[in-house]
All heavy atoms as an XYZ file, in Angstrom:
783
protein
N       0.853     -1.158      0.024
C      -0.003      0.024     -0.031
C       0.896      1.229      0.006
O       1.601      1.493      0.936
C      -0.885     -0.039      1.233
C      -1.890      1.037      1.291
S      -3.065      0.895      2.676
C      -3.696     -0.713      2.436
N       0.861      1.963     -1.078
C       1.707      3.132     -1.254
C       0.943      4.415     -1.140
O       1.470      5.473     -0.824
C       2.489      3.016     -2.579
C       3.386      4.264     -2.779
C       3.319      1.774     -2.643
N      -0.306      4.393     -1.442
C      -1.194      5.555     -1.381
C      -1.752      5.757      0.024
O      -1.966      4.844      0.771
C      -2.369      5.348     -2.315
C      -1.982      5.264     -3.786
C      -1.363      6.518     -4.304
O      -1.802      7.623     -3.972
O      -0.361      6.402     -5.072
N      -1.965      7.049      0.426
C      -2.589      7.303      1.704
C      -3.931      6.689      1.809
O      -4.655      6.593      0.792
C      -2.677      8.857      1.763
C      -1.714      9.331      0.769
C      -1.623      8.248     -0.294
N      -4.317      6.262      3.034
C      -5.611      5.625      3.237
C      -6.351      6.362      4.349
O      -5.834      6.656      5.388
C      -5.427      4.202      3.725
C      -6.737      3.557      4.095
C      -4.731      3.333      2.638
N      -7.645      6.731      4.049
C      -8.486      7.268      5.100
C      -9.151      6.082      5.742
O     -10.037      5.459      5.183
C      -9.545      8.189      4.487
C     -10.452      8.806      5.515
O     -10.823      8.158      6.517
N     -10.806     10.055      5.337
N      -8.701      5.737      6.960
C      -9.114      4.489      7.634
C     -10.636      4.441      7.822
O     -11.205      3.374      7.651
C      -8.388      4.318      8.970
C      -6.878      4.090      8.846
C      -6.223      4.063     10.219
C      -6.604      2.777      8.057
N     -11.279      5.560      8.223
C     -12.705      5.550      8.513
C     -13.516      5.173      7.232
O     -14.535      4.509      7.269
C     -13.206      6.946      8.933
C     -12.934      7.182     10.376
C     -13.558      8.513     10.768
C     -13.274      8.939     12.161
N     -13.907     10.172     12.471
N     -12.978      5.547      6.062
C     -13.681      5.306      4.822
C     -13.221      4.054      4.063
O     -13.786      3.654      3.076
C     -13.508      6.499      3.875
C     -14.130      7.781      4.484
C     -13.812      9.011      3.608
O     -13.142      8.898      2.609
O     -14.226     10.114      4.081
N     -12.229      3.345      4.653
C     -11.629      2.197      3.942
C     -12.358      0.905      4.232
O     -12.124     -0.119      3.651
C     -10.193      2.057      4.358
C      -9.309      1.336      3.387
N      -9.047      1.822      2.110
C      -8.661      0.175      3.468
C      -8.303      0.991      1.433
N      -8.037     -0.034      2.236
N     -13.339      0.968      5.220
C     -14.165     -0.194      5.504
C     -15.538      0.296      5.871
O     -15.727      1.321      6.492
C     -13.522     -1.029      6.663
C     -14.159     -2.418      6.752
C     -13.545     -0.267      7.960
C     -13.369     -3.365      7.684
N     -16.568     -0.494      5.529
C     -17.960     -0.108      5.817
C     -18.575     -0.995      6.841
O     -18.149     -2.186      7.011
C     -18.814     -0.253      4.520
C     -18.384      0.714      3.406
C     -18.515      2.178      3.777
O     -19.470      2.519      4.484
O     -17.645      2.974      3.374
N     -19.533     -0.455      7.579
C     -20.292     -1.279      8.552
C     -21.211     -2.185      7.780
O     -21.705     -1.890      6.689
C     -21.116     -0.376      9.471
C     -20.289      0.445     10.376
C     -20.189      1.855     10.212
C     -19.631     -0.126     11.469
C     -19.418      2.652     11.048
C     -18.886      0.697     12.348
C     -18.785      2.063     12.154
O     -18.032      2.766     13.007
N     -21.546     -3.342      8.367
C     -22.500     -4.252      7.828
C     -23.484     -4.598      8.936
O     -23.059     -5.066     10.078
C     -21.851     -5.531      7.263
O     -22.739     -6.427      6.745
N     -24.752     -4.517      8.691
C     -25.766     -4.709      9.742
C     -25.654     -6.133     10.374
O     -25.563     -7.119      9.660
C     -27.165     -4.606      9.141
O     -27.298     -3.360      8.549
C     -28.262     -4.792     10.176
N     -25.501     -6.138     11.719
C     -25.454     -7.387     12.438
C     -24.135     -8.161     12.285
O     -24.094     -9.386     12.598
N     -23.066     -7.508     11.868
C     -21.853     -8.220     11.560
C     -20.605     -7.496     12.041
O     -20.622     -6.327     12.375
C     -21.693     -8.383     10.028
O     -22.733     -9.126      9.504
N     -19.532     -8.288     11.957
C     -18.190     -7.754     12.167
C     -17.463     -7.926     10.828
O     -17.477     -9.031     10.286
C     -17.386     -8.503     13.252
C     -15.953     -7.972     13.326
C     -18.056     -8.406     14.597
N     -16.944     -6.853     10.257
C     -16.253     -6.902      8.976
C     -14.723     -6.632      9.251
O     -14.433     -5.754     10.022
C     -16.802     -5.830      8.045
C     -16.086     -5.857      6.728
C     -18.312     -6.010      7.828
N     -13.916     -7.430      8.563
C     -12.440     -7.157      8.704
C     -11.840     -7.081      7.302
O     -12.336     -7.661      6.384
C     -11.795     -8.231      9.532
O     -11.824     -9.535      8.873
N     -10.743     -6.318      7.275
C     -10.009     -6.147      5.993
C      -8.549     -6.084      6.348
O      -8.077     -5.115      7.048
C     -10.482     -4.833      5.332
C      -9.804     -4.641      3.998
C     -10.448     -3.472      3.302
N      -9.877     -3.359      1.935
C     -10.262     -2.491      1.099
N     -11.159     -1.543      1.418
N      -9.695     -2.454     -0.078
N      -7.745     -7.040      5.917
C      -6.324     -7.035      6.151
C      -5.611     -6.087      5.198
O      -5.782     -6.171      3.964
C      -5.746     -8.478      5.938
O      -6.370     -9.342      6.887
C      -4.218     -8.479      6.222
N      -4.896     -5.118      5.775
C      -4.197     -4.119      4.998
C      -2.776     -4.586      4.652
O      -2.235     -4.204      3.610
C      -4.146     -2.792      5.718
C      -5.501     -2.224      6.130
C      -5.300     -0.913      6.875
C      -6.388     -2.010      4.910
N      -2.129     -5.305      5.604
C      -0.777     -5.790      5.373
C      -0.497     -6.968      6.246
O      -0.915     -7.056      7.366
C       0.258     -4.627      5.778
C       1.670     -5.006      5.534
C       2.019     -5.077      4.069
C       3.501     -5.345      3.885
N       3.858     -5.491      2.458
N       0.168     -7.964      5.683
C       0.548     -9.143      6.411
C       1.936     -9.657      5.913
O       2.160     -9.744      4.732
C      -0.471    -10.267      6.182
C      -0.194    -11.545      7.033
C      -1.308    -12.520      6.983
O      -2.281    -12.326      6.198
O      -1.202    -13.521      7.692
N       2.788     -9.895      6.893
C       4.089    -10.453      6.652
C       4.593    -11.185      7.860
O       3.877    -11.243      8.866
C       5.126     -9.404      6.083
C       5.360     -8.308      7.038
O       5.410     -8.505      8.248
N       5.649     -7.175      6.497
N       5.864    -11.617      7.903
C       6.404    -12.375      9.001
C       6.484    -11.531     10.268
O       6.415    -12.048     11.388
C       7.773    -12.889      8.703
C       7.771    -13.970      7.632
C       9.125    -14.564      7.378
N      10.148    -13.544      7.442
C      11.473    -13.743      7.271
N      11.847    -14.948      7.034
N      12.266    -12.771      7.317
N       6.516    -10.188     10.162
C       6.620     -9.359     11.348
C       5.226     -9.144     12.022
O       5.188     -8.808     13.198
C       7.227     -8.026     10.963
N       4.192     -9.302     11.249
C       2.821     -9.155     11.832
C       1.788     -8.821     10.826
O       1.960     -9.021      9.608
N       0.641     -8.346     11.333
C      -0.511     -7.983     10.468
C      -1.064     -6.650     10.900
O      -1.035     -6.277     12.063
C      -1.613     -9.045     10.507
O      -2.060     -9.166     11.837
C      -1.125    -10.385      9.983
N      -1.641     -5.995      9.914
C      -2.440     -4.754     10.186
C      -3.803     -4.990      9.598
O      -3.930     -5.251      8.388
C      -1.794     -3.559      9.519
C      -0.345     -3.358     10.086
C      -2.645     -2.275      9.786
C       0.426     -2.257      9.375
N      -4.823     -5.007     10.454
C      -6.196     -5.367     10.016
C      -7.152     -4.257     10.492
O      -7.104     -3.862     11.680
C      -6.600     -6.742     10.573
O      -5.577     -7.698     10.245
C      -7.936     -7.165     10.070
N      -8.040     -3.882      9.629
C      -9.087     -2.905      9.924
C     -10.375     -3.681     10.209
O     -10.711     -4.624      9.485
C      -9.239     -2.016      8.660
C     -10.016     -0.757      8.790
C      -9.517      0.148      9.871
C      -9.932     -0.039      7.416
N     -11.082     -3.253     11.230
C     -12.326     -3.892     11.616
C     -13.487     -2.865     11.721
O     -13.244     -1.740     12.124
C     -12.240     -4.539     12.980
C     -11.436     -5.808     13.049
C     -10.062     -5.763     13.241
C     -12.027     -7.024     12.985
C      -9.308     -6.894     13.323
C     -11.296     -8.174     13.117
C      -9.926     -8.120     13.239
N     -14.690     -3.304     11.340
C     -15.920     -2.498     11.567
C     -16.902     -3.392     12.286
O     -17.275     -4.470     11.785
C     -16.494     -2.030     10.256
N     -17.361     -2.963     13.496
C     -18.299     -3.734     14.293
C     -19.643     -3.004     14.308
O     -19.731     -1.822     14.601
C     -17.845     -3.759     15.753
C     -16.553     -4.588     15.999
C     -15.339     -4.035     15.739
C     -16.684     -5.828     16.552
C     -14.185     -4.771     15.969
C     -15.482     -6.543     16.815
C     -14.275     -6.017     16.498
N     -20.690     -3.694     14.025
C     -22.045     -3.146     14.186
C     -22.347     -3.168     15.641
O     -21.782     -3.952     16.414
C     -23.070     -3.975     13.397
C     -24.395     -3.251     13.245
O     -24.475     -2.017     13.461
O     -25.434     -3.948     12.976
N     -23.248     -2.283     16.149
C     -23.625     -2.255     17.520
C     -24.092     -3.664     18.005
O     -24.764     -4.362     17.301
C     -24.769     -1.290     17.693
N     -23.577     -4.052     19.201
C     -23.952     -5.280     19.780
C     -23.109     -6.450     19.323
O     -23.208     -7.553     19.880
N     -22.197     -6.294     18.350
C     -21.363     -7.365     17.874
C     -20.033     -7.374     18.644
O     -19.682     -6.480     19.413
C     -21.058     -7.167     16.344
C     -22.313     -7.211     15.520
C     -23.079     -8.537     15.643
O     -22.477     -9.600     15.491
N     -24.320     -8.420     15.993
N     -19.285     -8.457     18.470
C     -18.034     -8.520     19.203
C     -17.206     -9.755     18.798
O     -17.588    -10.519     17.900
N     -16.116     -9.871     19.436
C     -15.215    -11.025     19.274
C     -15.128    -11.705     20.689
O     -14.877    -11.047     21.683
C     -13.799    -10.610     18.871
C     -13.701     -9.849     17.518
C     -12.280     -9.424     17.247
C     -14.181    -10.789     16.391
N     -15.362    -13.009     20.748
C     -15.388    -13.723     22.029
C     -14.012    -13.768     22.573
O     -12.934    -13.555     21.882
C     -15.942    -15.134     21.807
O     -15.166    -15.864     20.878
N     -13.938    -14.097     23.830
C     -12.633    -14.108     24.519
C     -11.670    -15.095     23.917
O     -12.088    -16.232     23.569
C     -12.819    -14.459     26.015
C     -11.533    -14.325     26.844
C     -11.712    -14.587     28.313
O     -12.068    -15.730     28.666
O     -11.562    -13.600     29.041
N     -10.460    -14.678     23.710
C      -9.362    -15.524     23.136
C      -8.070    -14.911     23.550
O      -8.007    -13.823     24.176
C      -9.529    -15.597     21.583
C      -9.386    -14.279     20.925
N     -10.377    -13.308     20.921
C      -8.306    -13.695     20.300
C      -9.943    -12.245     20.252
N      -8.689    -12.476     19.833
N      -7.028    -15.597     23.252
C      -5.670    -14.971     23.481
C      -4.845    -15.238     22.225
O      -5.166    -16.056     21.377
C      -5.002    -15.616     24.774
O      -4.817    -16.989     24.573
N      -3.749    -14.486     22.145
C      -2.850    -14.581     21.029
C      -1.406    -14.640     21.531
O      -1.118    -14.025     22.575
C      -3.025    -13.410     20.032
N      -0.528    -15.249     20.824
C       0.846    -15.446     21.322
C       1.686    -14.141     21.036
O       2.899    -14.192     21.298
C       1.411    -16.622     20.545
C       0.608    -16.608     19.270
C      -0.743    -16.113     19.648
N       1.060    -13.082     20.590
C       1.789    -11.840     20.245
C       1.100    -10.667     20.836
O      -0.079    -10.633     21.054
C       1.855    -11.680     18.708
C       2.298    -12.915     17.935
C       1.372    -13.664     17.256
C       3.606    -13.334     18.041
C       1.801    -14.795     16.564
C       4.009    -14.416     17.345
C       3.142    -15.240     16.620
N       1.888     -9.586     21.092
C       1.310     -8.337     21.534
C       0.528     -7.768     20.391
O       0.815     -7.976     19.211
C       2.408     -7.291     21.864
C       3.128     -7.646     23.190
O       2.550     -8.330     24.032
O       4.284     -7.204     23.358
N      -0.575     -6.972     20.725
C      -1.389     -6.384     19.709
C      -1.709     -4.904     20.147
O      -2.007     -4.645     21.328
C      -2.660     -7.145     19.439
N      -1.711     -4.036     19.193
C      -2.049     -2.608     19.465
C      -3.399     -2.372     18.762
O      -3.534     -2.636     17.537
C      -0.974     -1.681     18.894
C      -1.407     -0.229     19.134
C       0.373     -1.931     19.564
N      -4.350     -1.816     19.463
C      -5.659     -1.504     18.920
C      -5.819      0.026     18.973
O      -5.634      0.641     20.032
C      -6.810     -2.199     19.677
C      -8.127     -1.681     19.231
C      -6.710     -3.710     19.581
N      -6.208      0.563     17.832
C      -6.500      2.010     17.746
C      -7.968      2.144     17.298
O      -8.328      1.603     16.230
C      -5.583      2.691     16.672
C      -4.135      2.577     17.052
C      -3.265      2.974     15.885
O      -3.123      2.246     14.914
N      -2.697      4.136     15.967
N      -8.793      2.795     18.092
C     -10.163      3.026     17.721
C     -10.192      4.262     16.786
O      -9.646      5.304     17.133
C     -11.039      3.264     18.961
C     -12.462      3.575     18.563
C     -11.056      1.998     19.847
N     -10.816      4.045     15.651
C     -10.816      5.159     14.661
C     -12.201      5.756     14.427
O     -12.342      6.784     13.784
C     -10.193      4.690     13.318
C     -10.957      3.496     12.749
C      -8.712      4.406     13.492
C     -10.538      3.098     11.354
N     -13.257      5.103     14.963
C     -14.587      5.638     14.831
C     -15.466      4.977     15.895
O     -15.350      3.781     16.166
C     -15.158      5.317     13.446
C     -16.534      5.984     13.176
O     -16.654      7.199     13.562
O     -17.399      5.380     12.592
N     -16.287      5.769     16.589
C     -17.233      5.202     17.558
C     -16.544      4.870     18.880
O     -15.558      5.493     19.286
N     -17.092      3.867     19.605
C     -16.626      3.438     20.881
C     -16.792      1.964     21.071
O     -17.813      1.399     20.699
C     -17.412      4.231     21.932
C     -16.953      3.891     23.359
C     -17.744      4.679     24.415
O     -18.338      5.716     24.065
O     -17.738      4.210     25.580
N     -15.769      1.343     21.581
C     -15.803     -0.096     21.851
C     -15.348     -0.435     23.226
O     -14.683      0.366     23.911
N     -15.760     -1.611     23.698
C     -15.350     -2.096     25.040
C     -14.374     -3.257     24.829
O     -14.644     -4.211     24.090
C     -16.530     -2.574     25.819
C     -16.125     -3.232     27.173
C     -17.282     -3.415     28.073
N     -17.633     -2.070     28.575
C     -18.807     -1.753     29.121
N     -19.696     -2.682     29.254
N     -19.043     -0.559     29.558
N     -13.233     -3.182     25.497
C     -12.180     -4.144     25.407
C     -12.020     -4.768     26.829
O     -11.853     -4.072     27.770
C     -10.863     -3.562     24.920
C     -10.988     -2.939     23.576
C     -11.528     -1.685     23.379
C     -10.606     -3.697     22.427
C     -11.665     -1.202     22.091
C     -10.745     -3.179     21.165
C     -11.293     -1.898     21.003
N     -12.134     -6.091     26.897
C     -11.967     -6.813     28.166
C     -10.621     -7.538     27.975
O     -10.437     -8.415     27.197
C     -13.071     -7.807     28.421
C     -14.452     -7.086     28.454
C     -12.864     -8.491     29.731
C     -15.225     -7.125     27.186
N      -9.637     -7.070     28.818
C      -8.298     -7.630     28.689
C      -7.902     -8.142     30.101
O      -7.846     -7.340     31.087
C      -7.309     -6.512     28.305
C      -7.753     -5.931     26.910
C      -5.877     -7.056     28.171
C      -7.024     -4.711     26.506
N      -7.638     -9.413     30.229
C      -7.315    -10.003     31.503
C      -8.395     -9.727     32.603
O      -8.084     -9.570     33.737
N      -9.645     -9.700     32.137
C     -10.749     -9.578     33.038
C     -11.113     -8.120     33.366
O     -12.123     -7.828     34.015
N     -10.320     -7.179     32.905
C     -10.607     -5.719     33.117
C     -11.231     -5.123     31.900
O     -10.732     -5.311     30.787
C      -9.288     -4.983     33.465
C      -8.672     -5.366     34.796
C      -7.477     -4.510     35.104
O      -7.450     -3.287     34.793
O      -6.519     -5.031     35.654
N     -12.308     -4.301     32.122
C     -12.984     -3.609     31.051
C     -12.375     -2.247     30.771
O     -12.111     -1.504     31.700
C     -14.471     -3.490     31.349
C     -15.155     -4.801     31.458
C     -16.689     -4.700     31.656
O     -17.150     -3.528     31.804
O     -17.336     -5.710     31.679
N     -12.251     -1.953     29.516
C     -11.702     -0.625     29.090
C     -12.647     -0.139     27.939
O     -12.688     -0.817     26.904
C     -10.252     -0.753     28.553
C      -9.358     -1.410     29.510
N      -8.675     -0.678     30.480
C      -9.010     -2.681     29.696
C      -7.939     -1.517     31.229
N      -8.130     -2.724     30.722
N     -13.274      1.019     28.123
C     -14.024      1.634     27.091
C     -13.189      2.660     26.361
O     -12.693      3.603     26.972
C     -15.266      2.299     27.670
C     -16.264      1.300     28.221
O     -16.282      0.137     27.715
O     -17.048      1.678     29.090
N     -13.005      2.397     25.063
C     -12.152      3.291     24.208
C     -13.018      3.952     23.195
O     -13.954      3.361     22.643
C     -11.046      2.538     23.566
C      -9.749      2.297     24.352
C     -10.010      1.267     25.437
C      -8.672      1.842     23.457
N     -12.707      5.238     22.870
C     -13.408      5.919     21.858
C     -12.421      6.390     20.794
O     -11.224      6.250     20.918
C     -14.183      7.130     22.423
C     -13.330      8.105     23.150
C     -14.206      9.161     23.760
C     -13.375     10.119     24.624
N     -14.119     11.121     25.291
N     -12.966      6.919     19.715
C     -12.133      7.372     18.614
C     -10.966      8.196     19.035
O     -11.084      9.073     19.878
C     -13.041      8.165     17.624
O     -12.283      8.600     16.501
N      -9.762      7.825     18.498
C      -8.561      8.524     18.867
C      -7.750      7.924     19.972
O      -6.619      8.278     20.243
N      -8.309      6.850     20.639
C      -7.598      6.208     21.731
C      -7.032      4.875     21.272
O      -7.558      4.267     20.268
C      -8.519      5.985     22.924
C      -8.972      7.267     23.585
C      -9.861      7.043     24.787
O     -10.847      6.332     24.718
N      -9.439      7.626     25.917
N      -6.022      4.369     21.974
C      -5.446      3.079     21.698
C      -5.151      2.357     23.014
O      -5.059      2.946     24.072
C      -4.203      3.136     20.782
C      -2.942      3.721     21.338
C      -2.133      2.699     22.096
C      -2.080      4.194     20.157
N      -4.991      1.048     22.856
C      -4.624      0.210     23.975
C      -3.749     -0.966     23.442
O      -3.907     -1.338     22.265
C      -5.854     -0.362     24.688
C      -5.534     -0.860     26.104
C      -6.638     -1.336     23.895
C      -6.680     -0.990     27.052
N      -2.877     -1.440     24.318
C      -2.026     -2.579     23.928
C      -2.566     -3.799     24.677
O      -2.784     -3.770     25.869
C      -0.551     -2.328     24.331
C      -0.017     -1.127     23.559
C       0.279     -3.533     24.085
C       1.335     -0.630     23.955
N      -2.780     -4.848     23.917
C      -3.231     -6.143     24.446
C      -2.002     -7.009     24.500
O      -1.457     -7.433     23.434
C      -4.327     -6.743     23.604
C      -5.532     -5.867     23.539
S      -7.005     -6.603     22.685
C      -6.343     -6.747     21.000
N      -1.515     -7.372     25.731
C      -0.330     -8.176     25.855
C      -0.488     -9.598     25.343
O      -1.594    -10.156     25.410
C      -0.026     -8.214     27.381
C      -0.913     -7.076     27.927
C      -2.082     -6.938     27.025
N       0.602    -10.178     24.902
C       0.647    -11.571     24.429
C       0.126    -12.486     25.508
O       0.422    -12.259     26.721
C       2.059    -11.948     23.996
N      -0.629    -13.529     25.148
C      -1.055    -14.606     26.011
C      -1.998    -14.129     27.148
O      -2.264    -14.920     28.073
C       0.110    -15.349     26.608
C       1.052    -15.854     25.531
O       0.587    -16.554     24.622
N       2.297    -15.574     25.611
N      -2.578    -12.965     27.038
C      -3.576    -12.489     28.005
C      -4.953    -12.592     27.324
O      -5.126    -11.978     26.263
C      -3.272    -11.071     28.480
C      -4.429    -10.571     29.376
C      -1.940    -10.979     29.177
N      -5.931    -13.304     27.950
C      -7.244    -13.396     27.315
C      -7.865    -11.989     27.126
O      -7.718    -11.124     28.004
C      -8.040    -14.227     28.330
C      -7.006    -14.946     29.127
C      -5.839    -14.024     29.188
N      -8.477    -11.828     25.987
C      -9.166    -10.583     25.700
C     -10.428    -10.806     24.823
O     -10.503    -11.829     24.149
C      -8.230     -9.559     25.043
C      -7.603    -10.091     23.777
N      -6.390    -10.817     23.804
C      -7.933     -9.978     22.500
C      -6.076    -11.152     22.565
N      -7.017    -10.660     21.788
N     -11.344     -9.867     24.859
C     -12.565     -9.866     24.083
C     -12.866     -8.474     23.661
O     -12.414     -7.482     24.301
C     -13.697    -10.512     24.870
N     -13.741     -8.322     22.651
C     -14.166     -7.012     22.139
C     -15.660     -6.982     22.013
O     -16.260     -7.959     21.498
C     -13.490     -6.724     20.769
C     -13.915     -5.321     20.276
C     -11.980     -6.855     20.811
N     -16.278     -5.909     22.481
C     -17.720     -5.716     22.385
C     -18.002     -4.352     21.836
O     -17.391     -3.335     22.255
C     -18.383     -5.856     23.752
C     -18.202     -7.163     24.459
C     -19.208     -8.221     23.863
N     -18.911     -9.465     24.490
C     -18.205    -10.449     23.979
N     -17.626    -10.272     22.839
N     -18.060    -11.585     24.609
N     -18.987     -4.249     20.923
C     -19.376     -2.928     20.322
C     -20.603     -2.409     21.099
O     -21.699     -2.908     20.891
C     -19.692     -3.125     18.879
N     -20.380     -1.436     21.971
C     -21.473     -0.774     22.663
C     -22.318     -0.012     21.610
O     -23.534      0.171     21.766
C     -20.921      0.206     23.694
C     -20.175     -0.518     24.808
C     -19.529      0.493     25.724
C     -20.539      1.385     26.418
N     -19.935      2.290     27.419
N     -21.696      0.500     20.627
C     -22.274      1.156     19.458
C     -21.360      0.793     18.254
O     -20.352      0.162     18.456
C     -22.264      2.676     19.683
C     -20.889      3.274     19.921
C     -20.894      4.767     20.098
O     -20.767      5.481     19.141
N     -21.044      5.199     21.327
N     -21.781      1.223     17.086
C     -20.943      0.938     15.944
C     -19.566      1.521     16.187
O     -19.437      2.641     16.723
C     -21.504      1.585     14.698
C     -22.749      0.976     14.142
C     -23.180      1.667     12.846
C     -24.341      1.008     12.226
N     -24.703      1.632     10.954
N     -18.528      0.766     15.816
C     -17.169      1.330     15.910
C     -16.254      0.624     14.955
O     -16.472     -0.530     14.537
C     -16.656      1.359     17.351
C     -15.970      0.118     17.798
C     -14.578      0.060     17.884
C     -16.684     -1.007     18.255
C     -13.931     -1.096     18.329
C     -16.042     -2.116     18.741
C     -14.626     -2.189     18.805
N     -15.158      1.330     14.625
C     -14.102      0.803     13.754
C     -12.798      0.841     14.497
O     -12.548      1.776     15.248
C     -13.973      1.623     12.461
C     -15.247      1.584     11.585
C     -15.109      2.435     10.350
C     -16.437      2.384      9.554
N     -16.331      3.211      8.335
N     -11.981     -0.134     14.241
C     -10.661     -0.146     14.934
C      -9.603     -0.716     13.979
O      -9.893     -1.437     13.005
C     -10.681     -1.004     16.196
C     -10.821     -2.501     15.930
S     -10.811     -3.472     17.496
C     -10.197     -5.066     16.889
N      -8.366     -0.312     14.252
C      -7.205     -0.844     13.505
C      -6.420     -1.665     14.458
O      -6.039     -1.257     15.554
C      -6.301      0.315     12.972
C      -5.172     -0.056     12.142
C      -5.646     -0.641     10.790
C      -4.235      1.131     11.905
N      -6.164     -2.922     14.121
C      -5.451     -3.908     14.897
C      -4.056     -4.168     14.313
O      -3.971     -4.601     13.110
C      -6.211     -5.218     15.020
C      -5.459     -6.408     15.720
C      -5.358     -6.129     17.197
C      -6.211     -7.680     15.425
N      -3.013     -3.893     15.049
C      -1.668     -4.179     14.582
C      -1.091     -5.270     15.458
O      -0.886     -5.072     16.658
C      -0.768     -2.898     14.650
O      -1.359     -1.911     13.890
C       0.624     -3.271     14.135
N      -0.886     -6.479     14.857
C      -0.343     -7.622     15.585
C       1.147     -7.646     15.338
O       1.611     -7.653     14.178
C      -0.982     -8.902     15.053
C      -0.572    -10.161     15.717
S      -1.390    -10.433     17.294
C      -3.011    -10.746     16.753
N       1.958     -7.677     16.457
C       3.351     -7.691     16.386
C       3.902     -9.126     16.648
O       3.775     -9.580     17.759
C       3.976     -6.703     17.402
C       3.414     -5.311     17.339
C       3.861     -4.514     18.535
C       3.817     -4.648     16.061
N       4.511     -9.698     15.654
C       4.991    -11.096     15.813
C       6.425    -11.196     16.239
O       7.043    -12.250     16.121
C       4.779    -11.875     14.481
C       3.362    -12.120     14.238
C       3.173    -13.028     12.978
N       1.773    -13.220     12.708
C       1.330    -13.312     11.524
N       2.124    -13.209     10.436
N       0.034    -13.486     11.308
N       7.022    -10.091     16.636
C       8.446    -10.117     17.031
C       8.628    -10.217     18.512
O       7.758     -9.904     19.251
C       9.123     -8.820     16.511
């Protein structure tokens, strides 16, 4: 990807769904854009790598190691490797997930 990307406009919401779009993937990690409709989420899971989440539109709830964090547009949080986490959409929201495999 060589051209600038407007992240808010690069993915659309879908009623009753979570939509994802991988922007870049290589051995170092992945960069994935997500759009969550209100009430949607990702169930609790863990990953063997640190991950950085940046909320780019709306507001989402992140449960990391049993602690709830409500993030809104412009905020980010780091999800540590091997710590269970889940995502819930209190309202429609979009996020950028950067997974670091190093």
